[in-house]
NULUMKOL-154203 format. One record per atom (N, C-alpha, C): residue number from 1; residue in three letters; x, y, z; atom name. Coordinates in steps of 0.05 Angstrom, whole numbers. Atoms other than C-alpha are relative to their C-alpha. Last residue first. Layout:
BEGIN
{node NUM; 'ALA'; {X; Y; Z}; 'CA'}
...
//
This chain:
BEGIN
{node 96; 'UNK'; {-3; 28; 8}; 'N'}
{node 96; 'UNK'; {-89; 69; -34}; 'CA'}
{node 96; 'UNK'; {17; -3; -24}; 'C'}
{node 95; 'UNK'; {-16; 17; -19}; 'N'}
{node 95; 'UNK'; {-116; 138; -23}; 'CA'}
{node 95; 'UNK'; {3; -28; -11}; 'C'}
{node 94; 'UNK'; {15; 19; -16}; 'N'}
{node 94; 'UNK'; {-140; 180; -82}; 'CA'}
{node 94; 'UNK'; {18; -16; 19}; 'C'}
{node 93; 'UNK'; {4; 25; 14}; 'N'}
{node 93; 'UNK'; {-94; 236; -104}; 'CA'}
{node 93; 'UNK'; {-18; -18; 18}; 'C'}
{node 92; 'UNK'; {-5; 25; -14}; 'N'}
{node 92; 'UNK'; {-102; 305; -74}; 'CA'}
{node 92; 'UNK'; {-4; -23; -19}; 'C'}
{node 91; 'UNK'; {-2; 24; 17}; 'N'}
{node 91; 'UNK'; {-100; 377; -100}; 'CA'}
{node 91; 'UNK'; {6; -24; 17}; 'C'}
{node 90; 'UNK'; {-18; 20; -11}; 'N'}
{node 90; 'UNK'; {-123; 438; -60}; 'CA'}
{node 90; 'UNK'; {-2; -26; -17}; 'C'}
{node 89; 'UNK'; {9; 13; -25}; 'N'}
{node 89; 'UNK'; {-158; 487; -106}; 'CA'}
{node 89; 'UNK'; {20; -21; 10}; 'C'}
{node 88; 'UNK'; {24; 17; 3}; 'N'}
{node 88; 'UNK'; {-119; 528; -156}; 'CA'}
{node 88; 'UNK'; {-8; -13; 26}; 'C'}
{node 87; 'UNK'; {26; -11; -7}; 'N'}
{node 87; 'UNK'; {-53; 563; -164}; 'CA'}
{node 87; 'UNK'; {-22; -19; -5}; 'C'}
{node 86; 'UNK'; {12; -16; 22}; 'N'}
{node 86; 'UNK'; {9; 519; -168}; 'CA'}
{node 86; 'UNK'; {-27; 11; 9}; 'C'}
{node 85; 'UNK'; {-16; -24; 2}; 'N'}
{node 85; 'UNK'; {50; 494; -108}; 'CA'}
{node 85; 'UNK'; {-10; 19; -22}; 'C'}
{node 84; 'UNK'; {9; -19; -20}; 'N'}
{node 84; 'UNK'; {-6; 445; -93}; 'CA'}
{node 84; 'UNK'; {17; 25; 1}; 'C'}
{node 83; 'UNK'; {25; -11; 9}; 'N'}
{node 83; 'UNK'; {9; 408; -158}; 'CA'}
{node 83; 'UNK'; {-10; 21; 19}; 'C'}
{node 82; 'UNK'; {-6; -17; 22}; 'N'}
{node 82; 'UNK'; {82; 398; -137}; 'CA'}
{node 82; 'UNK'; {-26; 14; -10}; 'C'}
{node 81; 'UNK'; {-14; -24; -12}; 'N'}
{node 81; 'UNK'; {62; 370; -69}; 'CA'}
{node 81; 'UNK'; {4; 20; -23}; 'C'}
{node 80; 'UNK'; {21; -15; -14}; 'N'}
{node 80; 'UNK'; {14; 322; -104}; 'CA'}
{node 80; 'UNK'; {11; 26; 12}; 'C'}
{node 79; 'UNK'; {16; -13; 21}; 'N'}
{node 79; 'UNK'; {69; 301; -153}; 'CA'}
{node 79; 'UNK'; {-22; 16; 13}; 'C'}
{node 78; 'UNK'; {-15; -22; 12}; 'N'}
{node 78; 'UNK'; {116; 286; -95}; 'CA'}
{node 78; 'UNK'; {-15; 16; -21}; 'C'}
{node 77; 'UNK'; {-5; -21; -20}; 'N'}
{node 77; 'UNK'; {66; 246; -55}; 'CA'}
{node 77; 'UNK'; {15; 24; -12}; 'C'}
{node 76; 'UNK'; {24; -14; -8}; 'N'}
{node 76; 'UNK'; {39; 207; -114}; 'CA'}
{node 76; 'UNK'; {6; 23; 19}; 'C'}
{node 75; 'UNK'; {10; -15; 23}; 'N'}
{node 75; 'UNK'; {107; 189; -145}; 'CA'}
{node 75; 'UNK'; {-25; 16; 8}; 'C'}
{node 74; 'UNK'; {-19; -21; 7}; 'N'}
{node 74; 'UNK'; {138; 168; -79}; 'CA'}
{node 74; 'UNK'; {-11; 18; -22}; 'C'}
{node 73; 'UNK'; {1; -20; -22}; 'N'}
{node 73; 'UNK'; {77; 128; -57}; 'CA'}
{node 73; 'UNK'; {18; 24; -6}; 'C'}
{node 72; 'UNK'; {24; -15; 5}; 'N'}
{node 72; 'UNK'; {75; 93; -125}; 'CA'}
{node 72; 'UNK'; {-3; 22; 21}; 'C'}
{node 71; 'UNK'; {-3; -15; 24}; 'N'}
{node 71; 'UNK'; {148; 72; -118}; 'CA'}
{node 71; 'UNK'; {-25; 17; -5}; 'C'}
{node 70; 'UNK'; {-17; -23; -6}; 'N'}
{node 70; 'UNK'; {139; 51; -45}; 'CA'}
{node 70; 'UNK'; {3; 18; -25}; 'C'}
{node 69; 'UNK'; {14; -17; -20}; 'N'}
{node 69; 'UNK'; {81; 5; -61}; 'CA'}
{node 69; 'UNK'; {16; 25; 5}; 'C'}
{node 68; 'UNK'; {23; -14; 12}; 'N'}
{node 68; 'UNK'; {113; -24; -124}; 'CA'}
{node 68; 'UNK'; {-13; 20; 19}; 'C'}
{node 67; 'UNK'; {22; 18; 6}; 'N'}
{node 67; 'UNK'; {180; -41; -92}; 'CA'}
{node 67; 'UNK'; {-23; 16; -11}; 'C'}
{node 66; 'UNK'; {25; -3; -14}; 'N'}
{node 66; 'UNK'; {239; 6; -98}; 'CA'}
{node 66; 'UNK'; {-20; -22; -7}; 'C'}
{node 65; 'UNK'; {-3; -14; -26}; 'N'}
{node 65; 'UNK'; {313; -1; -116}; 'CA'}
{node 65; 'UNK'; {-26; 0; 17}; 'C'}
{node 64; 'UNK'; {-5; 18; -21}; 'N'}
{node 64; 'UNK'; {317; -52; -172}; 'CA'}
{node 64; 'UNK'; {0; 12; 28}; 'C'}
{node 63; 'UNK'; {-28; 3; -6}; 'N'}
{node 63; 'UNK'; {288; -18; -232}; 'CA'}
{node 63; 'UNK'; {3; -18; 24}; 'C'}
{node 62; 'UNK'; {-7; -6; -28}; 'N'}
{node 62; 'UNK'; {214; -1; -228}; 'CA'}
{node 62; 'UNK'; {30; 0; 6}; 'C'}
{node 61; 'UNK'; {-18; 21; -7}; 'N'}
{node 61; 'UNK'; {204; 5; -303}; 'CA'}
{node 61; 'UNK'; {10; 6; 28}; 'C'}
{node 60; 'UNK'; {-27; -6; -10}; 'N'}
{node 60; 'UNK'; {144; 50; -310}; 'CA'}
{node 60; 'UNK'; {16; -26; 4}; 'C'}
{node 59; 'UNK'; {-14; 25; 7}; 'N'}
{node 59; 'UNK'; {80; 52; -350}; 'CA'}
{node 59; 'UNK'; {29; 6; 8}; 'C'}
{node 58; 'UNK'; {-29; 0; 2}; 'N'}
{node 58; 'UNK'; {39; 106; -316}; 'CA'}
{node 58; 'UNK'; {10; -28; -8}; 'C'}
{node 57; 'UNK'; {-11; 26; 6}; 'N'}
{node 57; 'UNK'; {-35; 121; -325}; 'CA'}
{node 57; 'UNK'; {31; 3; -2}; 'C'}
{node 56; 'UNK'; {-25; 2; 14}; 'N'}
{node 56; 'UNK'; {-66; 183; -293}; 'CA'}
{node 56; 'UNK'; {7; -30; -4}; 'C'}
{node 55; 'UNK'; {-17; 23; -6}; 'N'}
{node 55; 'UNK'; {-135; 202; -269}; 'CA'}
{node 55; 'UNK'; {25; -1; -18}; 'C'}
{node 54; 'UNK'; {5; 12; -26}; 'N'}
{node 54; 'UNK'; {-185; 259; -263}; 'CA'}
{node 54; 'UNK'; {15; -26; 6}; 'C'}
{node 53; 'UNK'; {3; -19; -22}; 'N'}
{node 53; 'UNK'; {-169; 309; -318}; 'CA'}
{node 53; 'UNK'; {-5; -12; 27}; 'C'}
{node 52; 'UNK'; {19; -21; 5}; 'N'}
{node 52; 'UNK'; {-141; 259; -367}; 'CA'}
{node 52; 'UNK'; {-4; 16; 26}; 'C'}
{node 51; 'UNK'; {26; 2; -14}; 'N'}
{node 51; 'UNK'; {-83; 212; -370}; 'CA'}
{node 51; 'UNK'; {-18; 22; -9}; 'C'}
{node 50; 'UNK'; {21; -16; 12}; 'N'}
{node 50; 'UNK'; {-11; 204; -392}; 'CA'}
{node 50; 'UNK'; {-26; -3; 17}; 'C'}
{node 49; 'UNK'; {18; -11; -19}; 'N'}
{node 49; 'UNK'; {56; 175; -373}; 'CA'}
{node 49; 'UNK'; {-21; 16; -14}; 'C'}
{node 48; 'UNK'; {22; -17; 11}; 'N'}
{node 48; 'UNK'; {99; 130; -416}; 'CA'}
{node 48; 'UNK'; {-17; 8; 24}; 'C'}
{node 47; 'UNK'; {2; 7; 28}; 'N'}
{node 47; 'UNK'; {165; 91; -406}; 'CA'}
{node 47; 'UNK'; {-21; 19; -13}; 'C'}
{node 46; 'UNK'; {27; -4; 10}; 'N'}
{node 46; 'UNK'; {180; 125; -340}; 'CA'}
{node 46; 'UNK'; {-1; -5; -30}; 'C'}
{node 45; 'UNK'; {1; -12; 26}; 'N'}
{node 45; 'UNK'; {245; 96; -315}; 'CA'}
{node 45; 'UNK'; {-29; 1; -9}; 'C'}
{node 44; 'UNK'; {19; 12; 18}; 'N'}
{node 44; 'UNK'; {258; 82; -242}; 'CA'}
{node 44; 'UNK'; {2; 13; -27}; 'C'}
{node 43; 'UNK'; {-10; 25; 12}; 'N'}
{node 43; 'UNK'; {319; 95; -198}; 'CA'}
{node 43; 'UNK'; {-20; -14; -18}; 'C'}
{node 42; 'UNK'; {2; 22; -19}; 'N'}
{node 42; 'UNK'; {286; 147; -153}; 'CA'}
{node 42; 'UNK'; {7; -27; -12}; 'C'}
{node 41; 'UNK'; {-15; -7; -24}; 'N'}
{node 41; 'UNK'; {306; 210; -190}; 'CA'}
{node 41; 'UNK'; {0; -22; 21}; 'C'}
{node 40; 'UNK'; {-29; 1; 6}; 'N'}
{node 40; 'UNK'; {283; 179; -255}; 'CA'}
{node 40; 'UNK'; {17; 5; 25}; 'C'}
{node 39; 'UNK'; {-7; 28; 5}; 'N'}
{node 39; 'UNK'; {213; 166; -227}; 'CA'}
{node 39; 'UNK'; {30; -2; -4}; 'C'}
{node 38; 'UNK'; {1; 14; -26}; 'N'}
{node 38; 'UNK'; {207; 236; -199}; 'CA'}
{node 38; 'UNK'; {10; -28; -3}; 'C'}
{node 37; 'UNK'; {-24; -8; -15}; 'N'}
{node 37; 'UNK'; {229; 264; -266}; 'CA'}
{node 37; 'UNK'; {2; -13; 27}; 'C'}
{node 36; 'UNK'; {-22; 14; 12}; 'N'}
{node 36; 'UNK'; {175; 224; -302}; 'CA'}
{node 36; 'UNK'; {27; 6; 14}; 'C'}
{node 35; 'UNK'; {2; 28; -10}; 'N'}
{node 35; 'UNK'; {124; 251; -253}; 'CA'}
{node 35; 'UNK'; {23; -17; -11}; 'C'}
{node 34; 'UNK'; {-9; -1; -28}; 'N'}
{node 34; 'UNK'; {147; 322; -269}; 'CA'}
{node 34; 'UNK'; {0; -28; 12}; 'C'}
{node 33; 'UNK'; {-29; -3; 1}; 'N'}
{node 33; 'UNK'; {140; 308; -344}; 'CA'}
{node 33; 'UNK'; {12; 0; 29}; 'C'}
{node 32; 'UNK'; {-11; 25; 9}; 'N'}
{node 32; 'UNK'; {69; 282; -333}; 'CA'}
{node 32; 'UNK'; {31; 1; -1}; 'C'}
{node 31; 'UNK'; {3; 20; -22}; 'N'}
{node 31; 'UNK'; {52; 343; -290}; 'CA'}
{node 31; 'UNK'; {12; -27; -9}; 'C'}
{node 30; 'UNK'; {-19; -6; -21}; 'N'}
{node 30; 'UNK'; {79; 391; -342}; 'CA'}
{node 30; 'UNK'; {0; -20; 23}; 'C'}
{node 29; 'UNK'; {-28; 6; 10}; 'N'}
{node 29; 'UNK'; {42; 358; -399}; 'CA'}
{node 29; 'UNK'; {21; 5; 21}; 'C'}
{node 28; 'UNK'; {-6; 28; 4}; 'N'}
{node 28; 'UNK'; {-23; 357; -357}; 'CA'}
{node 28; 'UNK'; {28; -6; -10}; 'C'}
{node 27; 'UNK'; {-21; 9; -19}; 'N'}
{node 27; 'UNK'; {-21; 430; -333}; 'CA'}
{node 27; 'UNK'; {8; -29; -5}; 'C'}
{node 26; 'UNK'; {-23; -17; 0}; 'N'}
{node 26; 'UNK'; {-58; 460; -392}; 'CA'}
{node 26; 'UNK'; {23; -10; 17}; 'C'}
{node 25; 'UNK'; {-15; 6; 24}; 'N'}
{node 25; 'UNK'; {-106; 402; -401}; 'CA'}
{node 25; 'UNK'; {26; 17; -1}; 'C'}
{node 24; 'UNK'; {7; -14; 25}; 'N'}
{node 24; 'UNK'; {-128; 414; -330}; 'CA'}
{node 24; 'UNK'; {17; -9; -23}; 'C'}
{node 23; 'UNK'; {-25; -1; 16}; 'N'}
{node 23; 'UNK'; {-117; 362; -276}; 'CA'}
{node 23; 'UNK'; {-7; 12; -27}; 'C'}
{node 22; 'UNK'; {-17; -22; -8}; 'N'}
{node 22; 'UNK'; {-172; 377; -225}; 'CA'}
{node 22; 'UNK'; {27; 1; -15}; 'C'}
{node 21; 'UNK'; {-13; -7; 25}; 'N'}
{node 21; 'UNK'; {-231; 337; -249}; 'CA'}
{node 21; 'UNK'; {19; 24; 4}; 'C'}
{node 20; 'UNK'; {3; -28; 7}; 'N'}
{node 20; 'UNK'; {-249; 310; -180}; 'CA'}
{node 20; 'UNK'; {16; 6; -25}; 'C'}
{node 19; 'UNK'; {1; -4; 30}; 'N'}
{node 19; 'UNK'; {-250; 235; -182}; 'CA'}
{node 19; 'UNK'; {-5; 29; -8}; 'C'}
{node 18; 'UNK'; {28; -2; 7}; 'N'}
{node 18; 'UNK'; {-264; 232; -106}; 'CA'}
{node 18; 'UNK'; {-5; 6; -30}; 'C'}
{node 17; 'UNK'; {19; 6; -22}; 'N'}
{node 17; 'UNK'; {-190; 243; -95}; 'CA'}
{node 17; 'UNK'; {-28; 7; -8}; 'C'}
{node 16; 'UNK'; {1; -22; -20}; 'N'}
{node 16; 'UNK'; {-154; 245; -161}; 'CA'}
{node 16; 'UNK'; {-20; -8; 21}; 'C'}
{node 15; 'UNK'; {17; -23; 7}; 'N'}
{node 15; 'UNK'; {-145; 179; -196}; 'CA'}
{node 15; 'UNK'; {3; 21; 22}; 'C'}
{node 14; 'UNK'; {12; -11; -24}; 'N'}
{node 14; 'UNK'; {-94; 123; -199}; 'CA'}
{node 14; 'UNK'; {-14; 26; -7}; 'C'}
{node 13; 'UNK'; {21; -19; 4}; 'N'}
{node 13; 'UNK'; {-70; 76; -253}; 'CA'}
{node 13; 'UNK'; {-10; 10; 27}; 'C'}
{node 12; 'UNK'; {13; -10; -24}; 'N'}
{node 12; 'UNK'; {-5; 38; -252}; 'CA'}
{node 12; 'UNK'; {-21; 21; -9}; 'C'}
{node 11; 'UNK'; {19; -20; 8}; 'N'}
{node 11; 'UNK'; {23; -5; -308}; 'CA'}
{node 11; 'UNK'; {-16; 8; 25}; 'C'}
{node 10; 'UNK'; {27; 1; -12}; 'N'}
{node 10; 'UNK'; {85; -41; -286}; 'CA'}
{node 10; 'UNK'; {-17; 22; -12}; 'C'}
{node 9; 'UNK'; {18; -20; 9}; 'N'}
{node 9; 'UNK'; {151; -59; -320}; 'CA'}
{node 9; 'UNK'; {-28; -4; 13}; 'C'}
{node 8; 'UNK'; {26; 6; -11}; 'N'}
{node 8; 'UNK'; {202; -99; -281}; 'CA'}
{node 8; 'UNK'; {-19; 23; -7}; 'C'}
{node 7; 'UNK'; {19; -15; 16}; 'N'}
{node 7; 'UNK'; {269; -104; -316}; 'CA'}
{node 7; 'UNK'; {-28; -7; 9}; 'C'}
{node 6; 'UNK'; {28; 1; -8}; 'N'}
{node 6; 'UNK'; {325; -124; -270}; 'CA'}
{node 6; 'UNK'; {-16; 17; -19}; 'C'}
{node 5; 'UNK'; {15; -19; 15}; 'N'}
{node 5; 'UNK'; {395; -141; -295}; 'CA'}
{node 5; 'UNK'; {-29; -3; 8}; 'C'}
{node 4; 'UNK'; {28; 6; 5}; 'N'}
{node 4; 'UNK'; {442; -176; -248}; 'CA'}
{node 4; 'UNK'; {-13; 23; -16}; 'C'}
{node 3; 'UNK'; {18; -22; -6}; 'N'}
{node 3; 'UNK'; {518; -176; -247}; 'CA'}
{node 3; 'UNK'; {-29; -8; -7}; 'C'}
{node 2; 'UNK'; {18; -9; 21}; 'N'}
{node 2; 'UNK'; {566; -234; -243}; 'CA'}
{node 2; 'UNK'; {-17; 24; 9}; 'C'}
{node 1; 'UNK'; {27; 0; -8}; 'N'}
{node 1; 'UNK'; {623; -242; -193}; 'CA'}
{node 1; 'UNK'; {-17; 11; -23}; 'C'}
//
């Protein structure tokens, strides 16, 4: 029986709720690294993650386990939880 290789790269952009500038330059490298770890833990590969204080860009290879909707949901929910474990105002990503 043969094997399959799946390579599905997507560029995802999402912002903080109401575009609040809540991702400080100090926390950005840690957040991007955390998001990459979330991706790896769920069978994806983060090619590049970056952004500014009110939004993030992700170039990820989805792999074969999750669809786009579920992949983004997993990254957003886990990274939001992580951000709320740090001092500062309540953190939320935009819906959708």
